[in-house]
NULUM-121208 format. One record per atom (N, C-alpha, C, O): x, y, z. Coordinates in steps of 0.02 Angstrom, whole numbers, plus 50000, padded with zeros to 5 digits. Layout:
<nodes>
XYZ
...
</nodes>
This chain:
<nodes>
584386432457545
584146433357607
583766427357620
583396424657579
583886425157684
583656417857704
582976418257749
582956422357795
582506414757736
581956413957772
581916408257810
581686402957791
582166409557868
582306402257908
581826396757911
581966390757916
581106400157906
580506397357919
580536391157847
580496385057857
580606393557793
580666389657744
581216385457726
581086380057700
582156387957741
582396381857725
583116386157774
583176392257785
583626380057796
583976382857841
584716385257789
584866382757735
585096390857826
585646391557792
586256387257830
586736390957837
586326383657845
586726377457863
586366369757873
585836368757902
586666366257851
586566360157850
587246355957864
587746356657829
587216351957914
587886348657952
587716340757957
587336338257999
588066337457910
588046329057900
588596327457943
589166328457923
588446324458018
589066319358038
588896314158013
588446310558032
589416312957944
589636307257922
589786300857958
589576295457936
590106301358010
590276295958047
590516297458122
590886302258131
590286292958182
590716295558256
591326291758252
591656292758302
591626287558208
592176286758218
592636292658222
592536298358202
593106290358251
593856295458265
594366292558307
594246288258350
595146295858291
595426292558325
595676295958398
596046293658441
595386301358394
595576306358448
594976304358516
594426301558514
595416307758577
594876306258623
594836313358666
594986313658726
594616318858626
594496323958652
594186326658711
593616324658698
594126329458761
593926329858807
593346331458815
593006329158861
593126335858767
592406339758748
591966339858687
591566343658660
592206334258676
591716330458625
591146328558622
590956324358663
590646331258569
589966332458572
589726322858562
589376318958594
590046322358513
589876315258495
590176309758529
590026304158509
590736310458596
590976306558609
591136298958576
590986293158591
591526302158523
591596298958471
591896290958497
591986289358556
592026286358430
591976277958450
592766277058413
593086282258404
592986272258397
593546271158376
593266266858306
593676268158262
592866263358286
592556261058248
591876265558198
591616270858215
591776262858158
591056266058112
590576261158126
590636255058130
590036264958135
589376261558154
589046258658085
588926261458031
588956253158106
588636248258053
587976252158045
587716248158006
587616255758050
587096258458005
586996265557999
586466268658003
587706268457986
587696274757965
587386275857902
587156270757876
587346279157883
587156283057803
587666279357768
588246280557782
587516274457717
588076273857680
587746274157604
587206276757589
588256270557554
587986269157484
587576274057458
587636280057470
586956270157405
586716273857370
586156278757440
585906284057420
586056277357492
585706281257547
586236288457573
585936293457594
586696288557571
587006293657564
587046298257515
587066304157534
587066296757437
587026301557400
586086303657372
585826307957337
585826297057417
585056299957421
585076306157473
584796311557465
585366304657514
585276310757571
585526318057542
585226323157557
586076318057500
586486323657469
585986324557429
586086330557416
585486323157398
585016325157353
584506328657389
584316333757360
584156326957457
583996331257507
583886336357533
583386339757547
584766336757543
585146341857571
585026348457508
584836354057524
585186346557434
585096351057377
584336354457384
584216360357391
583856348557380
583126350757409
582916356857448
582436360557439
583516356857508
583536359757567
583636369157541
583426374457563
584016367157494
584496375457477
584756379157534
584526384657550
585236376257568
585786379757624
586126383557578
586156382957517
586426388257622
586886391857603
587536387457596
587846387857542
587776383257644
588326379757673
588076371257688
587586369557721
588516367457658
588386361257683
589106357957715
589596356657681
589026356857798
589636355257823
589676346457828
589266342757856
590296344557792
590426334057817
590916336657878
591456339657877
590486334257935
590886333458008
590886325758049
590796321358008
590936323758101
591016317158121
590936319058191
590536323258211
591506314458238
591866310658220
592416315458175
592596321258175
592576309158136
593046311758086
592736310058026
592536304258023
592626314057973
592426311557909
593046308557853
593046305957798
593456310357893
594176305357831
593926298857853
593936294257812
593716297857914
593596288657914
593286287657845
593586283257815
592736290457807
592366286657759
592826286657702
593186291357684
592786281257677
593266279057617
592826283557551
593166284857501
592106285857550
591826287657487
591946295957515
591666300357484
592256297357559
592116305757579
592356310557485
591986314357453
592926308657471
592966312957395
592396311157336
592276315057291
592136305857343
591596305757312
590896308757326
590496309957282
590786309757384
590146312757403
590466320557405
590006324757407
590986322857406
591116333257413
591096334657342
591006340257318
591216327457298
591186329857222
590506330657197
590316334957158
590066324557235
589486323357208
588846331257232
588466334757197
588976331157292
588636338157324
588836341857295
588396345557273
589556343857274
589736351957232
589376350657188
588846353757191
589446346257132
588986345657057
588466348157064
588256352057022
588056346357127
587356346357133
587246357557150
586706360457152
587706359857156
587766364657190
587816368657255
587806374657269
587856364657278
587916365257353
588936368357385
589526367057375
588616371457412
589466375857452
589666370157505
589326370057556
590156365857498
590096359557525
590906363757588
591276367857562
590986361857656
591566363457691
591596355857727
591126351957731
592256355157752
592346351157781
592796351057849
593336353757858
592386346857896
592886347257967
593036340958006
592676337858045
593686339857983
593986334657991
594426335658069
594566340658102
594536329158078
594886328358148
595656326558104
595716324158048
596236329058159
596846330458141
597166323658159
597396322958216
597206319558124
597336312058150
597996311758073
597956315858027
598486306858076
598996304658032
598576302557962
598876302657908
597996301057965
597496299457902
597436305557870
597546306357810
597256310457914
597066319557877
597846321057837
597866322857778
598486320057882
599026322957853
599116318257779
599506320857738
598836312257760
598996309557718
598576310357652
598696307957596
598086314057669
597406314557631
597576318657565
598106321657556
597086318257522
597426321757433
597096327857440
596526328757420
597446332257469
596976338157469
596826342357398
596336345757382
597326340957368
597006344657287
596526340057268
596056341957233
596566335057286
595926331857246
595346334057279
594846335657247
595366334357341
594726338057386
594446344757359
593876346957352
595076347257347
594896354657321
594606352757246
594046354557229
594886350157218
594606350157157
593896345857145
593436346857106
593956342457177
593086338457209
592646345557226
592066343657223
592656352057241
592366355157271
592406357257342
592036361857360
592836354157386
592746357857443
593086364557452
593616366257427
592746367757489
592896376357477
593156378557528
593486383757521
593116375657598
593396376157678
593536369957711
593146365257714
593986370057731
594256364557796
594236369257877
594536374557884
593986367057910
594066370457977
594316365058031
594026359858047
594956367758055
595426364458103
595236365258175
594946370658186
595326361258226
595096362758291
595816363558321
596266359458318
595806371458359
596346371358391
596156375158458
595906380758467
596416368958512
595956369958589
596376373058642
596196375058697
597086373158611
597706376358653
598076380458615
598276379258559
598156384658641
598796390358638
599586388558619
599996391458584
599596382558657
600396380358660
600296371158639
599816367558630
600986370358636
600756360658624
600526356458669
600136351858661
600886358958734
600726356758788
599846357258801
599526352458824
599636361758787
598976362758808
598416360358753
597866357958767
598616361258701
598406358658627
598396351158662
597896350358697
598776346358658
598846338958648
598436336958731
598106331758737
598496340758775
598096339058829
597316339058809
596976334358827
597126342858783
596496344058780
596216340958718
595606341158709
596626337858671
596446335458626
596376326158634
596086321858600
596816326158699
596836320758724
597496313458685
597646307958707
597716316758626
598416310958595
599066318058585
599136323358554
599376314258625
599966317658609
600416317558555
600586311958539
600696322958517
600786325758455
600396326758404
600596326358345
599606328858429
599276333058392
599226339058373
598866341058327
599706343358416
599986348158407
600426350558341
600436355758307
600716345258339
601326345358281
600886343858205
600966347158153
600366337458215
599986335458151
599506341558143
599296343158088
599356344658194
598896351258166
599306356858142
599066360258097
599906358458166
600426363758120
600346360458059
599926363158023
600656354658033
600636352357973
600026350757921
600076350457860
599566349857951
598956350257932
598716357957899
598336359057852
598976361457931
598726371857911
599156370957858
598886371657803
599966369257858
600136368557814
600016366657750
600196369957701
599676360557747
599616357957683
598726358257650
598526355957597
598316362357709
597746366057685
598006371557636
597676372857586
598636374957651
598586381557622
598986380357554
599026384257506
599266373857561
599676371857485
599106371057440
599136373557384
598546367657460
598246366757429
597746371057401
597276369157367
597866376557416
597226382357413
596596384257434
596266388857409
596366379157498
595876379957515
595716383057572
596186382557612
595186386657597
595166391857644
595196388657707
594876383557720
595616391757751
595586387457825
595016392557884
594926398657887
594766387457919
594546391157989
594616386658021
594636380558015
594646391858070
595186386858148
594366388258202
593986393058209
594406382358226
593826381958288
594226380758348
594706377158357
593836385458396
594146384058472
593616384958534
593286389958551
593636378058564
593226379058624
593446379958687
593776376558726
593126386558690
593396389258765
593076386358824
592476387158833
593436383158863
593426380458941
593606383358998
594026387858994
593366381659058
593956382259085
594836380859097
595266382959136
594816377659055
595426373759055
596016377459014
596616376159017
595646383458964
595936385658905
595896393958891
596076397358843
595566395758960
595206402658952
595756406958962
595776411958927
596206405959005
596796407859035
597276409758957
597746413658967
597216408058905
597726407758863
597306411658791
597526410858734
596826414958802
596596419758782
596986422358708
596906421158649
597386425958743
597916430458718
598336428758681
598536432558637
598616421058691
599126416958664
598706413058600
598976410358552
598106413558612
597676410358532
597756415858497
598016415358441
597546422458521
597596427558466
598316429958419
598366432658364
598836427558470
599456429558432
599506423258398
599956423658356
599196416658397
599246411858362
599076411358289
599316408358241
598506416258300
598036415858238
598526421758185
598596421558124
598736425458224
599126431958186
599706426758140
600106430158107
599766420758134
600346416858101
599756412958056
599806412257995
599356411158084
598956404258029
598646408557995
598606406057938
598326414957994
597996419157968
597426413457920
597556411057865
596766412257964
596236409657943
595676417057929
595636422657956
595256413257868
594656416257857
594276417457909
593996422957911
594206413257957
593736413558001
594066411258072
594596407958072
593746413058130
594026411058205
593146408758227
592876413858247
592776404458228
592376399358245
592456398458339
592736393958370
592186403058359
592336401958453
591606398458475
591046400958485
591916390458481
591406385558528
591316389458597
591776392958617
590766388858631
590526388158700
590216379258719
589856375158690
590476379358761
590346371958785
589626371358804
589306375058841
589416365358768
588786362258789
589026357058842
589576354858829
588806355158888
588886347458924
588526343458884
587916343958887
588756339958851
588286335658823
588866329758781
589336332758756
588896321558771
589476319858756
589946318458819
589806315558872
590636321758795
591206321158850
591216326758879
591556327358930
590786333458849
590856338958881
590436338958961
589876337258978
591126342059002
590676341159084
590456349259114
590746354459097
589926348759158
589836354759170
590176357459218
589896362459240
590716355859244
591236357559278
591936362259239
592456364759261
591646361559181
592316363459122
591866371259093
592156375559059
591306371659108
590976377559075
591286382959111
591456382459170
591396389959063
591296396859099
590726397059142
590216393659140
590906402159186
589946404859203
589926412259158
590276414459112
589496414159186
589116419659142
589676423859125
589916424659069
589856426459179
590306432359186
591036431859133
591346435759097
591076426259148
591836425059109
591646423359040
592076424658998
591056420659019
590926420758964
590586427558916
590526428158855
590386432158972
590276438658929
590996442658939
591096447058897
591346441958974
592096444658969
592456443958893
592726448058855
592326436358889
592526431758836
592266438158749
592556440058698
591796438858769
591376440658713
591596449358694
591556452158639
591756451258739
591886458458733
592456458258723
592536462958685
592986455758730
593726455358700
593516453158636
593676456658588
593146447658626
593026444658537
592936450958484
593216452058430
592336455258528
591966460458503
592526466158475
592496468558418
592816467058503
593536472758500
593816469958467
593966472458413
594046462558486
594726460558418
594396460558364
594676462958314
593796458358358
593566458758262
593606465258230
593526465558169
593746471558269
593816479058235
594526479558203
594746484258169
594866473458222
595546475258213
596076467958202
596666466458213
595546465058177
595936458158119
595726456358071
595126456858061
596136453658025
595906451857959
595316447057942
594936448157895
595246439657994
594906436457984
594326439558034
594366443758079
593636435058001
593106434958033
593006431058104
593256425758124
592496435958140
592246431258224
591786427958213
591516430658165
591396421958232
591006420258237
590956416658300
591496415358326
590186413958341
590226410258400
589916403258383
589736402658325
589856399158414
589396393358402
589156389958474
589566386458504
588616390758499
588286390158553
588406395158604
588326394458665
588616400358570
588816408658611
588336412358571
588566416758534
587836411458573
587376417458541
587176424558572
586816429058550
587416424158613
587356432058649
588026435958631
588046441958642
588526433058606
589076435358583
588716440858534
588956446458542
588216440458487
587726445958443
587506451558493
587576457458474
587246450258551
587116455458589
587626460458602
587576466558598
588316455658625
588806460658643
588996464058599
589106469858616
589126462458523
589326466358475
589006474458467
589306479858461
588416473158471
588006478258458
587816482958525
587496488258519
588016480558581
588236484558647
588866488258632
588796494358634
589366486358621
590056487158619
590046489758568
590176495758571
589926487558513
590046490658446
589696494958391
589866497658338
589066494458433
588576496958398
588316495858321
587896499458296
588546491858296
588666490958219
588386485558193
588686480258195
587766486158165
587426479258146
587836476458090
587886470258089
588166480258037
588366477657993
588936469958009
589006464957974
589306471958081
589726467458090
589446461858097
589826456958098
588816460958104
588436454258123
588306449558052
588166443558044
588416454958010
588156451057933
588576449157887
588436447557829
589276449657922
589856447257858
589686440257847
589446438857792
589766435557888
589676427057863
588936425357857
588856420857815
588456427257880
587846424057883
587296428657900
587426433957927
586596426757885
586096429357905
586116431157971
586386426658004
585876437358016
585746437458090
585146431958097
584646430158067
585576430258162
584696425658199
584876417958207
584636414958254
585286414958164
585616408158169
585536403858233
585976405158275
585106399358250
585156394758315
585076388658297
585066386658239
585026385558345
584976378458356
584056377058308
583576378658344
583906374758244
583266373158231
583136379458189
582706379858145
583576384758209
583456391458164
583886393358123
584336397258138
583786390458056
584196392258000
584896385358008
585416385257976
584696381158051
585236377158060
584906369758080
584446368658120
585256365258041
584936357658061
585636353858047
586136354358012
585376350058090
585956343558086
585716336858074
585116335558084
586156332058052
586006325658031
586366322358081
586786325958108
586326316858100
586756312558136
587076306558097
586776305858044
587516302658103
587716298358079
587306290858053
587436286558011
586826291758095
586206286858067
585706291058045
585156288258047
585686297358021
585106298757996
584546300558042
583966299458024
584656302758094
584266305758141
584316315758132
584836318958136
583816317858122
583736326858091
583596330958152
583026332858165
583906331858175
584036335658247
584156341058234
584486342358183
583896346358279
584046354858284
584906357258286
585116362458260
585286352658321
585846354558310
586126346658335
585746342058350
586946346258338
587166341758359
587346343258440
587646338558466
587266346858467
587116348458546
586506349858566
586446353158618
585886347858528
585396346858532
585126341758504
584856341558449
585236335858557
585116328758521
584326327758528
584216322958565
583656331258500
583076329858502
582966328458421
583106332358375
582636321458417
582456319658356
582006320858324
581496318858352
581866324158258
581276327358244
580976321058180
580376319958170
581566317558142
581306313358095
582116308258077
582636308458110
581996304358019
582636303558011
582666301257942
582226297857916
583366303957902
583436304157820
583166299157787
582946300157730
583126292857817
583076286557780
582366286757776
582136282957733
581986289857807
581226289957805
580876295157798
580286294657782
581206302157810
580986308857800
581236311457760
581836310757746
580716316357721
581086321357692
581276326757748
580876328357792
582156330557739
582446333957778
581946341757788
581756344757838
581896342857734
581746349757726
580936350557749
580676355957765
580636344757748
580206343257782
579996344657865
579616348557895
580366340457880
580556339457958
580776345457993
580756345958055
581076351957937
581556356657976
580906360857970
580686362958024
580516362657904
579816365057912
579336364557957
579076369957970
579096359257988
578606358058002
578666353758076
578186353958114
579186350558090
579036348158153
578906351358211
579236356558211
578596350858257
578416354358317
579036357858337
579126363958335
579506352658359
580256357758411
580506362158342
580576367958360
580636361558287
580796365358245
580576372258235
580866377558229
579906370058237
579476378358247
579506381158299
579466387158312
579566376658333
579296380958421
580226384958415
580226391158416
580836381958410
581316385758410
581516390358360
582036393658364
581036390758303
580986396658270
580436402158285
580256406258243
580176401958352
579696405958376
579996408058429
580086403658472
580346417358453
580746417158490
579976421158548
580146424258598
579406420558537
578986420658574
578786416958630
578466419358678
579006410258622
578876405758664
579586404758698
579706399158720
579966408658703
580586407658742
580496411158819
580186416458826
580706408858856
580506408058936
580996411558967
581566412158945
580706414859039
581506418459061
581456424459064
580926427559055
582086427459081
582216430759038
582516434358990
582646440358982
582666425858935
582616427158852
581946428058835
581916431958787
581356426158854
580776428358842
580686433958846
580166434758813
580876439758869
580786446558866
581166451858858
581056457758869
581936447258821
582406452058805
582336455358724
582086452358677
582596461258723
582516464458673
582886462058608
582726463358550
583496457858633
583976454958590
583806448758568
584216445458537
583016445958583
583066437158583
583066435358498
583256430258469
582806440758476
582666438958377
583206437858360
583206433558316
584006440658381
584616439358354
584946436058390
585446434158361
584906433658460
585016429858493
584856423658506
585106418658480
584376423858552
583966418758559
584286414658628
583926411058663
584836415558639
585246410558695
585206404158658
584836403058609
585846397458703
586086393858672
585536388058680
585666384358727
584906386158641
584556382558656
584696373958682
584336369758709
585346374058659
585846367458681
585956367658741
585816362458772
586216372958778
586366373158827
585656373358878
585496370158928
585436377258850
584756377558923
584396367658917
584446363758965
584166366258867
584306358858857
584696354358905
584456349758937
585246355958905
585626351658936
585706352959009
585746348359049
585736360159027
585726362459105
584976361159152
584906360459212
584516361059099
583826362759129
583276358659117
582846357459159
583296355559034
583046349759030
582536352458968
582206348458935
582516360558957
582006362058949
582356367758884
582766372058901
582146367158808
582576367158762
582166375158768
582546378658735
581736378558787
581656384458773
581676388558839
581366393858839
582036386258901
582046389658959
582766395158910
583096395258858
582646399258980
583326405558966
584066401958969
584206396758998
584536406358928
585116403858932
585336403558975
585276409059003
585746398559020
585836398159085
586416402259093
586466404959148
586946403559044
587556406659046
587576414759016
588076417458992
586946417359024
587176425259006
587166428359063
586966425659115
587386434259062
587506438259123
586996444159118
586986447459170
586546446559067
586256452259032
585526450559056
585216445459044
585306456359094
584746456559111
584286461159072
584516466859069
583716460359044
583586466359016
583186469559066
583046466659118
582966476959051
582676481259079
581786479059078
581306481459109
581816474159034
580946472259018
580806465559075
580236463659091
581496462359102
581286455959143
581226458259224
581616461359260
580606455459235
580336456959329
580046450359341
579486447859336
580666448259360
580556438559407
580196440259457
580306444859496
579766436759457
579026435159489
579486434159564
579986430459558
579336437459641
579606437759704
579656431459725
579226427259711
580116430359758
580166422559790
579846423459849
579946428459884
579486419259861
579076418359940
579466415359986
579836410459982
579246420360046
579566418160104
579216410260113
578716408660081
579576405460162
579256399060178
578756399560255
578876401560311
578086396160220
577666398360271
577856396360338
578286392160352
577456400060385
577696398760454
577526392060462
577186389360419
577776388160525
577476381460546
577436383360616
577216379460658
</nodes>
């Protein structure tokens, strides 16, 4: 059991922002070259020691592209030797295709997540911004399976690819991942407001996912689509379906903490509010005690329809999307179609007569 006030279930480290791809939705707005102030050398290992003291369930190495780090294999081995369950989220580039995945497995990498954002070669390459990425991705999946490492597929649904839902489902029949992680866009980095689904499109997507989850061999979760949990309960009436992968209720700053390439400690990579820096602050202290993190774990502080929603403790809405679209990380989820019967908005006053 995880007490989110005591420690996070997920710690995600953005090892670098360097990446060879130019994905249209990139949270990090990744760059070609590594930043000179990245956590590096001995301070990288000291940071891993902080993660060990935070006792997460999973430690995820991401970017940018973590394959750009020459010390990646050693860091995976060090973290694993300290008892952490390590997962890797690389970009699929020639660099990854050349990686020694057997060495990564022996170092302790338990899972690798690969992004597929188009159900066809043309749509995926267009989304990722580099021609040939589809072919590299299919080769990467073969390489991961050959190394005996778990495969996770990440997909970000936007206005550009939502019509391909059935194509994704068909594709996953062949890939056979252990998990499909479905991301909902947050307009930060390269992500654009114009690419967002609307609330009703997102609701329809979540209903499809909920019913799909009953007939496929892989798990399904959402990222920045927290109201999927509400849809699962409404559609399937099965709380156990929410407990397969992780404790119920994880959200930005609530069971989740993100550390940027330069050490900034934030509620998530999509919610860029900095509570401290791993160079000068202890990760678990910031997570437990910083005002923003404490507020994010207090559902009684949520505003608007989220504040009175009966699902707020298992959902809570995307705090990152609320912040990106309204400037208030405690504001209501802008893209949730559900209105609780407990919600009674104040009537809009007519303009005063002149």
